[in-house]
Every structure is written in C-alpha cells, then in structure tokens.
N, C-alpha and C positions, 0 to 999 in steps of 0.2 A: 866601695862602689856596689849599690844594689843593681839587681838584676833590669829593674826599669830604667833606672840610669844608663847602664850598659847600651839597652836598647835607643833610649834619645841620642847618646852619643854617636852610636852606629849609623843612626840615619842623618844626622847633622854632618857627618863625614862624607857620607854618600852624595848628598846634596851640594858641599864644597866641591869635590871632584868633578860633578858634571856641570859646574859653572852657575848653578842655579843658588837662589836667595835661600838661605835656611830657613826653613819653617819654625813657627815657635815650638818648642817642646810641647809634646803630649802630656796632659796633666796626669798625675797618677793617683788613682783613687786606693786608699787604704783596703785592704782586705776587709777588716771588720765593717767597712761601711758600702761596700758592694751589695747590690738587691740580686737576691736570689732569682734566678731565672724562673719564668712560669712555668708550672707543668704543662705537658703536652696535651694535658686533658682539661684545660682550665676552661675552655669554651666548648662544650659539647656540641657536637653535630646535630642538627634538629631531624628528628627521625618522625616517620608516619607512624602513629599509634595505632593499634588494632582497632580502638574505639573510633577513630576517624575512617579507617577502611571500611568497617561495618556501616558507619553513617551513611558512608558514598554510596556504598552497594544498596542499601534500603532506600536511598534518595533515587536512584538509576532503576530499582526495580518498581517504586512508585510511579515515577514518571512514566515507565514502559508498559505499567498494567493497571494505572488506575482507573481506566474504563470499565474492568472487569468488576474493581470494586462497585463501583457505581451501579453495574449489571445487578451484583449480588443484593446491593440496599434496595433496588427499584423491585426484585423479584421477592425479598422479603418483606417490602410493604405491601405488597399485592397480596403474598401468603398470609399476610396477619390480618387484612381487611376481610379477604373472603378464601379462607383455607379450604373450603371444601370445592370451590371452582377451580382454583389457581393451584394447589398444590394436589395434582392429580396426574398420572400417566398421559391421560388422553391431551392436557393442555401441553406438556412437554413433546408429544408428538406432533402437535399442531405448530408448536415453534419451530422445531427443528425438521420435519418432516413435508412444509410447506413452500419453502422458500429457494428450492435448487435452482430453479428456472432464474431468478432475480439474482442469484449468485453467481452464476452464470453470465448474467448479463453485466454486473458490476466488475467481474473479472476482464469482460470484454472491453469495458471503458478504461481498466486499469492500463491494458495492454499499450495502450497510446499516453497514457499519463506520465508512465515510468521514463519515457524517452524525451519527456518535455511537449507532447502534442496535445491535441485537443479534439475529442469527435462528439459529435451530436446526434450522428446517424446509426448508432449501434441498435436503439430499440425500433427503429424501424427496419434494419436489418433482420433481428428476431423475428419481427411480425410478418414480413416477406417469407422468411424460410418456413415459419409456423403456417401459412397460409399455402404456400405450394405443396405441401406434404399431403393434407386433406383433399385438396382439389385435384391434383393428379392423382391420388388413390382412390376417392370416392366418386369422382366425376368423369375420368378419362381411363380409369380401371388400368394405371399403371401399377406395377408391383410396388410393393410399400418400400421394399430394400431400394430400389432405383428411385422413388420419390423422396426417398431422405437423400440419396446421392446426390440429385438433380437440386435439390434444397441447400446442401452444402457448397456446391458448385456456383449457384447464384449468390451465396454469401460470399465466396472469395471474390466473385465479379464486382461485387459492390465494394470490398476493399480495394481491389485494383483501381475503381473508378476514383475512389478517395484519395489513393496515393499518386495517381498520376498527376490530378490538377494540385495537389496540395505539394508534394515534392517535385514532380516532374515541371509543373508552370509556374509554381511559386506563387499560387493563389492562398490567401489566408486561409487557415485551417476552419475558422469559425464560419466564416461565408460559406465555403465548400460543403461542410458537414451539416449545416443548417438546411442548404438547398437540397443535397441528396437525402437528407431526412424525409423531406416532403415527398421528394421524387420515389423513392423507396415504399414509403406509403401509398402513392398513388398506384404504384403497380401493382400492390397488394390489393388493394380495392378492385382494379381493372380485372384479374385474374379471377377474384371471388364474386364479382357482380356485388360487391357491397353487401355480401351476405355471410352469415356463420355456416361455414361447411365443416363438418367434423367426420369422422374417420373411426371405426370401431374394431381394434385388432388386440386380443387378449395378450398375445404374445408379446406384442409390442408394448403395451401397458405394463406387462410385468417385468420388463426391463427398467421401469421406474418405479414402480408400486410395490413390487415385492418386499416384503419386510425381512429385514437382518438385525437381529438383537434390538427388536421394538422399534425400527424405523427404516423408512424405505430406501431402496438402494440409490435413489437420487442424491439421498444426502450423502453418501459416500463418494458417488461422483463429485461433486462439488467439493468434498475435503480432498479428495485426490487431485482434482486441478489445482487447487491453491497451494497444497503441499508441494506438488511438481512445480508450479510456478515459482516458488519460493526458493526451490533447490537450485533452478535454473539462475536466477537472478544472484544467489549468493555464492554458488560452488563451479558454476561453468563459464568458461572464457567469453561465451555469446553473451551471458547475462551481466559479467562486469562491464561488457562495451555497453551495454543497455544503459547501464546504470550512469556510466561514463558521460553517455551522451545527453542523458536527462540533467545532468549536474550544469555540463558545459560544453555546449555544441561545439563551438570554434576550436577550444582547447582539445576535444576528442577528434577533430579533424587535423588538427596540427600533428597529433600522438599518431597518425596513420589508420585511425578507426574509419569504414565506410560508414559515413554518418548517414547520408541519403538512403543507402540501401537499409538500414537499420529504422529508419523513419518510414520508409514505404513498407517494411516488413511489419511494424508496429500497426498499421492500418488493415494491413490483408489478415494478421492473427485476430485483431479485435473483430473483424466481420466473420471470421469463422467461428469465434468463440460464441458471438452472437446467434450465429446460425444454429450450432450446437444448443442454444438455449432455447431457439424454437422447436428443436425437435424433441427437446426433454418436456417442454411445455405441451405438446401435442400429445406426447407418450402419457402425460400426467392427467390432462383433461379433455382428451379427445377431439379437440377443434380450438379454434382461435378465432378472433373476432379483430380483422385488422385494423380497426378504428381504435382499438383498446392500446395500440403501442405506445403513444406517448404518454400514457399514466404510468409506463415502468421506468422513465426515463429520471425521473425525480428519486425514486427510492434508489437506484442503481447509484446516481451520483453522490445521494447523501452516504451511503454506505462507503463508497470509495474514499471521501473526504473525512469521513468520521475514522477509517482504518489508518488515517496517519497519525492518531493520538494514541496508538496502540502498539506494541511490538517494538517498532521501530519509529519513534516518535518523529515528526517534521518530513516522514519519507513515506511514498506511497509504497505499500506492502501487501502482497496477498493475504497474510496470515489474518493482518489489521482488517481487512475488507471482510474476511469470513466471520470475525468475530462481530463486525460492525453491522452486518446483514441480521443476526439473529439479536443482536441488541435492541435494534428497531423494532423487531418483530415482537419481541417481549414487550415492550413498552406498548406498541399499538393492541395486541392482543389483552394486556391487562385492562386498559382503557374501554376495550370493547366488552370484556366481562364485566365491567361497573355499569353499562348500560349505554356508553357513549358510540353511537354508531354512526355511519354515513360520514360526516364531516371531519372525524377524529383521524383518520388516516391520512389525508391530504394535510392537513394541519400539522400532525407529528412530523410526518416527513419533510415537510416545508421547514418547521421549527429545527428539526435535527440538523438540515443542510446547512440553515445560517449559523448554528452552535458549532458542526464540525468544521467548516470553513474557517469560524473565528480562533477555535483551539488549534487548527493545524497551522494557521498563521502566526500565532502565539508561539507555539511548540518549536517553530521553525526559525523565528527570529530569536529565540533564547538560545537555541543550538548553535546557529551561525556566531553569536556573540561569545559562545563558549570557545 
C-alpha cells in the first residue's frame, strides 16, 4: 500500500467512526504529472518608474508656473520688436516700481476672497484714506503722522461697518459693499470739496520712493506684505483656519472654528490694508483725486483672479497676486510703448479679468475632479 492509499484509507475510517458517509477517495496525481508551483515572482508588482515621477513633477510645475512662461514669452516679444525701448533699466523700474499701491489694494481684496467673502468697497476705502491725509495735513495743519493714524483708524471703521452689516445682520456682501463703496467715495468728496489736495513732505516721500538695489522701497513693502500673508496662510494656525473657512464654512463651524469672527476680521483686515495703500499712494504722488478710486477696482480684481492660475492653482494666494500685478503691468507698458495709449489700459485690464476668471474656473474644476 502506497502512502496516498494509506491516507485515503485513514480518512474513510474516520468518517465511518463518526457515523458519516464515506466520501469518495481523493484522486491521486502521479508525481511526474504534477504541475510545478508558480514562482513567487511570476507576477511582478507594478512600480512607479522614475520617468513617470519626473513627468508628474514637470506637469505639476507646468500647471503652477505656466503664467511665468507666458510672461517671459510676452516680454521676449516686446524685446524683439522694440529692443531699444523695452530692454532697458528704466522700463524694468517702471514695471516694478510703480504698482505698489495697486498691489496693496489687491491684497486687500484677497483678505476677503480667501475666506469666501466678497468686497467691492476696498478701492473707496483707499480713496478715503488717501484723501484724509493731505486734507488734514495741508488744510488743517495736523501733523503728518497724526493724519496717517487718523486715516488708518477711518479705514478700520470702514471695515467694521462692512463686518457689522454682513456678518452680524446677515445682509448679502455684494449689496453691502456696493453701497458702502459709494458711501465712502461720497465722504472722500465731502472732506476734499471734490478737489485734489496735495501734501509735500520729502521725508514722507522718501519712505516710498528712496531707491534700494535699483527699485523704490515701496516695491519691497509689497513683497514683504505678500510673503508675510503667504506665511500666515501656510504655517500659522489662524491661517489654516482661514483657509478652512474659505473651503467649507459649515464644516469649519462644526470643527469648532469661530467662523463669524474670521469673516468679520477679514473685512477689517481688508480695509486696513486698503488704508495702507492710500498712505502709500499719497507718499508716492503727493496727493489723490477721490473720484479716481473706482479706476483701481478692476485692476486689483484682475490681479487677484489671475493669481489663482499660478503658485497654487485654483486657490487665492498672495504670491500669485504679486506676480499677477506685474504680469498685467508688463503687458500694458509694452502696448503703451508700441503707441497704444488711452484705451489700452482699461481694455487690457478688462480682458485680463475675463481671462483670469476663466482660467481660475477651469483650474479649480480640474483640481476638484483630481
């Protein structure tokens, strides 16, 4: 009796003892007909190749910094067709040294956008602040430092008004900020008697216009503001709460975050930064026409939405706004050097806003599907 026959006989006897029907014997396969077991490595595990990883990294960089490539192409085009005008130090200084107030204003708009709010009054807040300083200093002989402090307090008050009606009373932000924008503009015209008031103070002007490494100090103020804002949003707990509220307000509330406090704080911070933009504007040009406030609204919005296509695609981010400001200015200045003046600025900002919103919507939808 072979070993397999013994095994079958033993199983049959066990079934008989337990009172069960004996199963049919297990067929025995001769050793020479048995299939060899498949080796453990017959089906290799799929692994991500270095080539795929590199391709993904290049694709991520392309989606995050494609605007810089477009910027370089645009600058190269201008440089080829008019090298003497565009490829000069004075042109670079004109691009990077003249948009600091607008950059501050764009960051003011960004303060509300990152928490999912909307503000149309920040340009009028800047105009009110820029009007208070020369009126108090030149007409009422208030010390310049005190005038700047009063202007910033007025800006904080404007933000408090917006926060009260929107957050406390629940009035839609579009209605409130559209109304307060007209209100603040009217107050600026009232205190200035609808005239341009200027102030001349070399010390105050040097705070913005003094050159450092070929660029005015105001450029570095904007860079520090954007970098500081980005640091807060990325690395500080309050910044993560802000992003959380902007992503999903109700979920953030259920997580224990004080949503209303963050919403109110965004309007106050937006008005404060807009007030600082007004001070920077007065320091740069010496005065301000309050009726020109509305002309700053569209460029700031265009830069903010254009910034969502770079650095952090689909998200409002400070460094994207920083790059968006100078991208738009490069395009406008190049067209002006080509002889297109007057209408080109409004047309370029308007088209830039439409394109920026479209790109932001496409990038955001792709990010959500991914």
